[in-house]
C-alpha positions as CSV (number, residue, x, y, z in Angstrom):
1,X,-5.5,-23.5,22.5
2,X,-6.5,-26.2,20.0
3,X,-4.7,-29.5,20.3
4,X,-3.1,-30.3,17.0
5,X,-1.7,-33.4,15.2
6,X,1.5,-31.6,14.3
7,X,4.8,-32.6,16.0
8,X,5.9,-30.4,18.8
9,X,9.6,-29.4,18.3
10,X,12.2,-27.5,20.3
11,X,13.5,-24.4,18.7
12,X,16.8,-26.2,18.1
13,X,15.0,-29.2,16.4
14,X,13.1,-26.8,14.2
15,X,16.2,-24.9,13.2
16,X,18.0,-28.1,12.3
17,X,15.4,-28.6,9.5
18,X,16.4,-25.4,7.7
19,X,19.4,-26.0,5.4
20,X,22.2,-23.6,4.4
21,X,21.1,-21.3,1.5
22,X,17.4,-21.7,2.3
23,X,15.0,-18.8,1.6
24,X,13.0,-18.3,4.8
25,X,9.9,-16.0,5.3
26,X,9.7,-14.9,8.9
27,X,6.6,-13.4,10.5
28,X,6.9,-9.9,11.9
29,X,6.1,-6.3,11.0
30,X,8.3,-4.4,13.4
31,X,8.9,-6.6,16.4
32,X,5.2,-7.2,16.7
33,X,4.4,-10.8,15.9
34,X,7.9,-11.6,14.9
35,X,9.1,-15.2,15.2
36,X,11.5,-15.4,18.2
37,X,12.7,-18.8,19.3
38,X,13.5,-20.4,16.0
39,X,15.6,-17.5,14.6
40,X,17.7,-17.4,17.8
41,X,18.3,-21.2,17.4
42,X,19.2,-20.6,13.8
43,X,21.8,-18.0,14.9
44,X,23.2,-20.5,17.4
45,X,23.4,-23.1,14.7
46,X,25.2,-20.8,12.3
47,X,27.8,-19.9,14.9
48,X,28.4,-23.6,15.7
49,X,28.7,-24.5,12.0
50,X,31.0,-21.5,11.2
51,X,33.2,-22.6,14.1
52,X,33.7,-26.0,12.5
53,X,34.4,-24.4,9.1
54,X,31.0,-25.0,7.5
55,X,28.9,-22.5,5.6
56,X,25.5,-21.5,7.0
57,X,23.7,-18.4,5.6
58,X,20.1,-17.8,4.8
59,X,18.0,-15.6,2.4
60,X,15.6,-13.8,4.7
61,X,12.2,-12.3,3.9
62,X,9.9,-10.6,6.4
63,X,7.0,-8.2,6.3
64,X,9.1,-5.2,7.4
65,X,11.6,-4.7,10.2
66,X,11.7,-7.3,13.0
67,X,12.6,-7.9,16.6
68,X,16.2,-8.4,17.6
69,X,15.8,-12.2,17.5
70,X,15.7,-12.2,13.7
71,X,17.9,-9.5,12.1
72,X,20.2,-8.7,15.0
73,X,20.8,-12.3,16.1
74,X,21.2,-13.7,12.6
75,X,23.4,-10.8,11.4
76,X,25.7,-11.1,14.4
77,X,26.0,-14.8,13.6
78,X,26.8,-13.9,9.9
79,X,23.8,-16.0,9.0
80,X,22.2,-13.7,6.4
81,X,23.3,-13.6,2.8
82,X,20.3,-11.7,1.3
83,X,17.5,-9.7,2.9
84,X,14.3,-8.0,1.8
85,X,12.3,-5.7,2.1
86,X,13.2,-3.5,5.2
87,X,15.2,-3.6,8.3
88,X,16.2,-1.5,11.3
89,X,19.0,-3.5,12.8
90,X,22.4,-2.0,13.6
91,X,24.3,-5.2,13.1
92,X,22.5,-5.9,9.8
93,X,22.9,-2.4,8.6
94,X,26.6,-2.5,9.0
95,X,26.8,-5.7,7.0
96,X,24.6,-4.3,4.2
97,X,26.7,-1.2,4.0
98,X,29.9,-3.3,3.9
99,X,28.4,-5.4,1.1
100,X,28.5,-8.5,3.2
101,X,24.7,-8.8,2.8
102,X,22.7,-8.1,-0.3
103,X,19.7,-6.0,0.5
104,X,16.6,-5.3,-1.6
105,X,15.0,-2.1,-0.5
106,X,11.4,-2.1,-1.7
107,X,7.9,-0.8,-1.1
108,X,6.1,-3.0,1.4
109,X,2.9,-3.3,-0.6
110,X,4.8,-5.1,-3.3
111,X,6.2,-7.9,-1.2
112,X,3.2,-10.3,-1.3
113,X,2.8,-10.1,-5.0
114,X,6.5,-10.7,-5.5
115,X,6.2,-13.8,-3.4
116,X,3.0,-14.9,-5.3
117,X,4.8,-14.8,-8.6
118,X,8.0,-16.4,-7.3
119,X,10.1,-13.3,-8.1
120,X,12.5,-14.1,-5.2
121,X,12.8,-17.8,-6.2
122,X,11.3,-20.7,-4.2
123,X,10.3,-20.0,-0.6
124,X,11.7,-22.9,1.3
125,X,10.4,-22.3,4.8
126,X,7.9,-20.0,6.5
127,X,8.5,-19.5,10.3
128,X,5.5,-17.7,11.6
129,X,4.3,-16.8,15.1
130,X,0.6,-17.5,16.0
131,X,-1.7,-17.9,18.9
132,X,-3.2,-21.1,17.6
133,X,-3.1,-23.5,14.6
134,X,-5.8,-26.0,13.7
135,X,-5.5,-29.5,12.1
136,X,-6.9,-28.2,8.8
137,X,-4.2,-25.5,8.4
138,X,-5.9,-22.4,9.9
139,X,-3.2,-20.3,11.4
140,X,-4.4,-17.6,13.9
141,X,-1.6,-15.0,13.8
142,X,-0.4,-13.0,16.8
143,X,0.2,-9.2,16.9
144,X,0.9,-8.6,13.3
145,X,-0.2,-9.9,9.9
146,X,2.4,-8.3,7.5
147,X,3.3,-10.8,4.7
148,X,2.7,-13.9,6.8
149,X,-0.4,-15.1,4.9
150,X,1.6,-15.1,1.6
151,X,4.6,-16.9,3.3
152,X,2.2,-19.6,4.7
153,X,0.6,-20.0,1.3
154,X,3.8,-20.4,-0.8
155,X,6.4,-21.9,1.5
156,X,7.4,-25.5,0.8
157,X,7.5,-26.2,4.6
158,X,6.1,-24.4,7.6
159,X,7.1,-24.0,11.2
160,X,4.6,-22.3,13.6
161,X,5.7,-20.7,16.8
162,X,2.6,-20.7,19.1
163,X,3.2,-17.9,21.6
164,X,1.1,-18.1,24.7
165,X,2.0,-14.5,25.6
166,X,-0.5,-13.0,23.2
167,X,-4.3,-12.8,23.6
168,X,-6.4,-15.6,22.2
169,X,-8.8,-13.0,21.1
170,X,-6.5,-11.4,18.5
171,X,-8.6,-13.1,15.8
172,X,-11.3,-10.5,16.5
173,X,-9.0,-7.9,14.9
174,X,-7.7,-9.9,12.0
175,X,-9.0,-9.4,8.5
176,X,-7.0,-11.7,6.2
177,X,-7.4,-12.0,2.4
178,X,-5.0,-12.7,-0.4
179,X,-5.7,-10.9,-3.7
180,X,-6.2,-13.0,-6.8
181,X,-3.6,-12.7,-9.5
182,X,-4.1,-10.0,-12.1
183,X,-5.9,-9.4,-14.4
184,X,-8.8,-11.2,-12.6
185,X,-9.0,-8.8,-9.7
186,X,-12.2,-7.2,-8.7
187,X,-12.1,-3.8,-6.9
188,X,-10.9,-4.3,-3.3
189,X,-14.1,-3.9,-1.2
190,X,-12.7,-1.6,1.4
191,X,-14.7,1.6,1.2
192,X,-14.3,2.5,4.9
193,X,-11.1,2.1,7.0
194,X,-12.7,-0.5,9.3
195,X,-14.5,-2.5,6.6
196,X,-13.5,-6.2,6.6
197,X,-13.3,-8.3,3.5
198,X,-11.6,-11.5,4.7
199,X,-11.4,-14.1,7.4
200,X,-9.7,-14.0,10.9
201,X,-7.0,-16.6,10.0
202,X,-4.3,-17.3,7.5
203,X,-4.4,-20.7,5.6
204,X,-1.7,-23.1,4.8
205,X,-1.7,-26.7,3.5
206,X,-1.5,-28.7,6.7
207,X,0.8,-31.3,5.1
208,X,3.5,-28.6,4.9
209,X,3.5,-28.0,8.7
210,X,6.6,-29.8,9.9
211,X,6.3,-28.7,13.5
212,X,5.0,-26.5,16.3
213,X,7.4,-24.6,18.7
214,X,5.8,-23.4,21.9
215,X,6.9,-20.0,23.3
216,X,5.8,-17.5,25.9
217,X,7.6,-14.3,25.0
218,X,6.7,-10.6,24.7
219,X,7.4,-8.8,21.4
220,X,9.9,-6.5,23.0
221,X,8.7,-3.2,21.4
222,X,10.6,-0.4,23.0
223,X,8.4,2.4,24.4
224,X,8.9,5.7,22.6
225,X,10.8,8.4,24.4
226,X,8.9,11.7,25.2
227,X,9.0,14.1,22.2
228,X,11.7,16.7,22.2
229,X,11.2,20.4,21.5
230,X,11.7,20.1,17.8
231,X,9.2,17.2,17.5
232,X,6.6,19.3,19.5
233,X,7.1,22.3,17.2
234,X,6.8,20.0,14.1
235,X,3.6,18.6,15.5
236,X,2.2,22.1,16.2
237,X,2.8,23.1,12.5
238,X,1.1,20.0,11.3
239,X,-2.0,20.5,13.5
240,X,-2.3,24.2,12.4
241,X,-2.0,23.2,8.7
242,X,-4.7,20.5,9.0
243,X,-7.0,22.9,10.8
244,X,-6.5,25.5,8.0
245,X,-7.3,22.8,5.5
246,X,-10.4,21.9,7.5
247,X,-11.6,25.5,7.7
248,X,-11.0,26.0,4.0
249,X,-13.2,23.0,3.2
250,X,-10.3,21.0,1.6
251,X,-10.8,18.4,4.4
252,X,-14.4,17.4,5.0
253,X,-16.0,18.3,8.3
254,X,-15.8,14.7,9.6
255,X,-12.1,14.7,8.6
256,X,-10.2,12.1,6.6
257,X,-8.3,8.9,7.6
258,X,-4.7,9.5,8.8
259,X,-1.6,7.5,8.4
260,X,1.5,8.1,10.5
261,X,4.9,6.5,10.2
262,X,6.8,4.9,13.1
263,X,8.8,6.9,15.5
264,X,8.8,9.7,18.1
265,X,7.9,12.5,15.7
266,X,4.8,10.5,14.5
267,X,3.8,9.9,18.1
268,X,4.2,13.6,18.9
269,X,2.0,14.5,15.9
270,X,-0.7,12.0,16.9
271,X,-0.6,13.2,20.5
272,X,-1.0,16.8,19.4
273,X,-3.9,16.0,17.1
274,X,-5.5,14.3,20.1
275,X,-5.2,17.5,22.2
276,X,-6.6,19.8,19.4
277,X,-10.2,20.4,20.2
278,X,-11.0,21.7,16.7
279,X,-9.9,18.4,15.1
280,X,-12.9,16.1,15.1
281,X,-12.7,12.5,16.1
282,X,-11.0,10.6,13.3
283,X,-10.0,7.2,12.0
284,X,-6.7,5.9,10.7
285,X,-5.7,3.8,7.7
286,X,-2.1,3.0,8.5
287,X,0.6,0.4,8.9
288,X,1.3,0.4,12.6
289,X,-0.9,0.9,15.7
290,X,1.5,2.7,18.1
291,X,1.5,3.6,21.7
292,X,0.0,7.1,21.3
293,X,-3.1,5.7,19.7
294,X,-4.1,3.6,22.7
295,X,-4.9,6.7,24.8
296,X,-6.5,8.5,21.8
297,X,-8.8,5.6,21.3
298,X,-9.7,5.4,25.0
299,X,-10.5,9.1,25.0
300,X,-12.8,8.8,22.0
301,X,-10.6,10.9,19.7
302,X,-9.5,8.0,17.6
303,X,-12.6,6.1,16.5
304,X,-10.9,3.2,14.8
305,X,-7.7,2.1,13.1
306,X,-6.8,-0.2,10.3
307,X,-3.2,-1.4,10.5
308,X,-1.1,-4.5,9.9
309,X,0.6,-4.7,13.4
310,X,0.1,-3.8,17.0
311,X,3.5,-2.1,17.5
312,X,3.0,-1.4,21.1
313,X,5.2,-1.4,24.2
314,X,4.4,-4.2,26.6
315,X,2.5,-1.9,28.9
316,X,0.3,-0.6,26.2
317,X,-0.2,-4.0,24.6
318,X,-1.4,-5.4,27.9
319,X,-3.8,-2.5,28.2
320,X,-5.3,-3.6,24.8
321,X,-5.4,-7.3,25.7
322,X,-7.1,-6.5,29.0
323,X,-9.9,-4.7,27.2
324,X,-10.4,-6.6,24.0
325,X,-14.1,-6.0,24.1
326,X,-13.4,-2.4,23.6
327,X,-10.4,-2.5,21.3
328,X,-11.4,-5.6,19.3
329,X,-14.1,-3.9,17.2
330,X,-12.1,-0.7,16.8
331,X,-8.8,-2.2,15.4
332,X,-8.4,-4.1,12.1
333,X,-5.2,-6.0,11.3
334,X,-4.7,-6.8,7.6
335,X,-2.0,-8.1,5.3
336,X,0.4,-5.4,4.2
337,X,-0.8,-5.8,0.6
338,X,-4.1,-4.3,1.9
339,X,-2.9,-2.0,4.6
340,X,-0.5,-0.3,2.1
341,X,-2.6,-0.8,-1.0
342,X,-2.3,2.3,-3.3
343,X,-5.8,1.9,-4.6
344,X,-7.4,1.8,-1.2
345,X,-5.2,4.7,0.0
346,X,-6.3,6.8,-2.9
347,X,-10.0,5.8,-2.5
348,X,-10.1,6.7,1.2
349,X,-8.3,10.0,0.8
350,X,-5.7,9.2,3.4
351,X,-3.6,12.0,4.9
352,X,-0.1,10.6,5.3
353,X,2.6,11.8,7.7
354,X,6.1,10.3,7.2
355,X,9.7,11.1,8.2
356,X,12.6,12.2,6.0
357,X,16.4,12.1,6.3
358,X,16.7,15.1,4.1
359,X,14.7,17.2,1.6
360,X,16.0,19.3,-1.2
361,X,14.8,22.8,-2.1
362,X,12.5,21.5,-4.8
363,X,10.8,19.0,-2.6
364,X,12.6,15.7,-3.4
365,X,13.0,13.6,-0.3
366,X,15.6,11.1,0.9
367,X,14.2,8.7,3.5
368,X,16.8,6.0,3.4
369,X,20.5,6.8,2.8
370,X,23.2,9.0,4.5
371,X,25.2,10.9,1.9
372,X,23.5,8.8,-0.8
373,X,25.5,5.7,0.1
374,X,25.0,4.4,3.6
375,X,21.6,2.7,4.2
376,X,19.7,3.5,7.4
377,X,16.6,1.4,7.4
378,X,14.9,1.4,4.0
379,X,11.9,3.0,2.3
380,X,9.4,0.8,4.1
381,X,5.8,1.7,3.5
382,X,6.3,5.4,3.2
383,X,6.3,5.4,-0.6
384,X,3.0,3.5,-0.7
385,X,1.4,6.3,1.1
386,X,3.3,9.4,-0.1
387,X,2.6,8.7,-3.7
388,X,-1.1,7.9,-3.2
389,X,-2.2,10.0,-0.3
390,X,-4.8,12.9,-0.6
391,X,-2.3,14.9,1.3
392,X,1.4,13.8,1.8
393,X,3.4,15.4,4.6
394,X,7.1,14.7,5.1
395,X,8.6,15.8,8.4
396,X,12.1,16.1,9.9
397,X,14.1,18.5,12.1
398,X,15.8,21.3,10.1
399,X,19.3,20.4,11.5
400,X,20.9,17.5,13.3
401,X,24.2,17.0,15.2
402,X,23.8,20.3,16.9
403,X,23.5,22.2,13.6
404,X,26.4,20.5,11.8
405,X,24.0,18.9,9.3
406,X,21.2,20.7,7.4
407,X,18.3,18.4,6.4
408,X,17.3,21.0,3.8
409,X,19.9,20.8,1.0
410,X,20.3,21.9,-2.6
411,X,19.9,18.4,-4.0
412,X,19.2,15.2,-2.1
413,X,21.8,12.5,-2.4
414,X,19.2,9.7,-2.8
415,X,15.6,10.1,-4.0
416,X,12.9,8.0,-2.4
417,X,10.0,10.5,-2.9
418,X,10.2,12.9,-5.8
419,X,8.8,16.4,-6.1
420,X,5.7,15.0,-8.0
421,X,4.6,13.2,-4.9
422,X,5.7,15.4,-2.0
423,X,3.1,18.1,-1.2
424,X,4.1,19.4,2.2
425,X,7.4,19.5,4.1
426,X,7.6,20.3,7.8
427,X,10.5,21.1,10.1
428,X,10.5,22.8,13.5
429,X,11.1,26.1,11.6
430,X,7.8,25.9,9.8
431,X,5.7,24.3,7.1
432,X,6.1,24.6,3.3
433,X,2.9,23.9,1.3
434,X,4.3,23.2,-2.1
435,X,1.1,22.5,-4.0
436,X,0.6,24.5,-7.1
437,X,4.1,26.0,-7.1
438,X,6.6,26.0,-9.9
439,X,10.2,24.9,-9.0
440,X,11.6,28.4,-8.2
441,X,8.7,29.2,-5.9
442,X,9.0,25.8,-4.3
443,X,12.6,26.4,-3.6
444,X,12.1,29.8,-2.1
445,X,9.2,28.5,0.1
446,X,11.3,25.5,1.3
447,X,14.2,27.8,2.3
448,X,12.1,30.4,4.1
449,X,9.7,28.0,5.8
450,X,11.8,24.9,6.5
451,X,15.5,25.6,6.4
452,X,17.4,26.5,9.6
453,X,18.5,30.2,9.7
454,X,22.2,29.2,9.6
455,X,21.7,27.7,6.1
456,X,19.1,30.1,4.5
457,X,21.5,32.6,2.9
458,X,23.6,29.8,1.5
459,X,20.6,28.1,-0.1
460,X,19.3,31.3,-1.5
461,X,22.7,32.1,-3.0
462,X,22.8,28.6,-4.5
463,X,19.6,29.2,-6.5
464,X,20.8,32.6,-7.7
465,X,24.2,31.3,-8.7
466,X,22.8,28.3,-10.6
467,X,22.3,28.3,-14.4
468,X,18.8,29.1,-15.7
469,X,16.5,26.2,-16.4
470,X,13.1,24.8,-15.4
471,X,14.9,23.4,-12.3
472,X,17.9,25.5,-11.4
473,X,20.9,23.4,-10.3
474,X,24.7,23.9,-10.4
475,X,26.0,20.4,-10.9
476,X,29.5,21.5,-9.8
477,X,28.3,22.6,-6.4
478,X,24.9,20.9,-5.6
479,X,26.6,18.5,-3.2
480,X,29.1,20.9,-1.6
481,X,27.3,20.6,1.8
482,X,27.6,16.9,1.7
483,X,31.2,17.0,0.6
484,X,32.0,19.3,3.5
485,X,30.2,16.9,5.9
486,X,32.4,14.0,4.6
487,X,35.6,16.1,4.7
488,X,35.1,18.2,7.8
489,X,32.4,16.4,9.8
490,X,30.1,19.4,9.3
491,X,28.3,21.2,6.5
492,X,29.1,24.6,8.0
493,X,32.6,25.0,6.4
494,X,30.9,25.0,3.0
495,X,28.5,27.7,4.2
496,X,31.5,29.8,5.5
497,X,33.4,29.3,2.2
498,X,30.4,30.6,0.2
499,X,30.2,33.9,2.1
C-alpha cells in the first residue's frame, strides 16, 4: 500500500463530516466493493441524533444494490430520505413502499451521465472503497467499479475506505474511463468483450480527499443456493433453444457474448451452459461476475468476462485472488456506463438472460413490482440489456406460492420491458419464442409454452372473451387474477369463478 499524505480517520470521525441532508455517493455494485465502515458509523450517528430529537437523513446514490452496511443499516436507522438507482434491502424496501423514502428506479447505465450533468443536484460526498490511493488522486478501486469513478469526479469531498481484505492486484482487471459529454463523443472503442479503453484507476482531485479510513472486511456476498427443479428445467429449455439457434446459423459457430442477471436461476443457466458439450467456449459481456463463472473459467468453457463487479461468495473470491495470474487477464471490470452501454451491447450482439416477476400473454414483462404497487428491488440493468440485446430472454417459474400465483397473466400490473423488446420467455413449462408473431399468436404461444396447466384454460378463455382489436384485452377483467390474489391470497378463486 502506498503511503499517502491524507489524514487517517476513524469511521466515526469520517461520518461526523457528513451533515444532515447531504447527497452521498457510495461505492458498491451488489455488496462487491461497497463502502462498509463509514455507512455503519453514519447509521450509529443517525440513531444518536434521532434519540436527542435532531434530524439526520441522507440522499443516497450507489452503483446498484449494496451490502447490508449501507442500505440495511441506514434504513434501519431511518437515515435515508431519498435513494437511487436500485436496492435489494428488506428494511429499505419497506420504507420505500410506505412512502418514508423517495426512491428513483432507473436504468443503471443512465446513472453516471445523470451525475455528470448534476441532475440529482450537488454531490456532497463520495465514500468509496479502494485497495490503494495515491497522493495525486489515483484511486485503485476494490471488487467493483459501478458508478464510483463518476462519484469521485463530481463529489465536493471524498472519503476513501482502504480495505486490506482485497487483492492488491485488482488493478489488473480494472478498465476505467469516463465518457466525454455529448455531442463530442467518439464511438466507444470496445469491439471485443475484453478490449480495454481506459486506465486501471479512478481519478479525483486530491484536494477533495478529506480522509482515509482503513478497514479489513469481506464483501459478505452470500453464496447462491443450489438450483431447484424449476430452475434446472428453465436452464434446460434455454440451452436447447441456444443450441437450436446455433444449428440454424442464427448464432455464429464461435457463439456470441452472454449476459446473465443476478440470482439462482441465472447461476443454474450458466452452469447448464457449461455442461453442454455442443455449446462452444464463450465469453460474457455482463454486469456481475458470479460464483458459477469461476468454475466455468477454470474449465476453459468461459474464455473471458467483462463486468462491473466481482459478485462472488468469499470462498470463490479467494479462489480468484489466489490465482490472479490466471483470472487477471480474463476478467475486465468497467464503470457501469460501459458494462451496460446500449451501443456496445448492440455492437457485440449480446445474448441477455434476465429474470421476471410476471409476464403477460403478449410478452410485456414486470421485473419490479408486486401487484403493480409494491416495489421489490428495481429494474437495475436488465432494461439496458433487454432492449439492446441480439437475443433477449426473460425467465421465471410459471407459478409461485405453491401454485397460488401465476406468473403468466392477461396483463402485467407494471411494465418494465414491453413486447417490442422481449423476444423469448421461459418458464419450467417451456419456452415461447415470440419473434415474428402478431399479438394473438404471441398470446397463444405464451399460454401453451409458458403458463402452468392450472391457468391455461383461463388464459385462453380470456382471449376469446375479450373484444376484438390488434391487442385483445378486456379492461373490466384483465386484472381479475391480481384482484383475487389481493382479496383471497390466491389467484385460483378467479380461475374457478370463470369456469
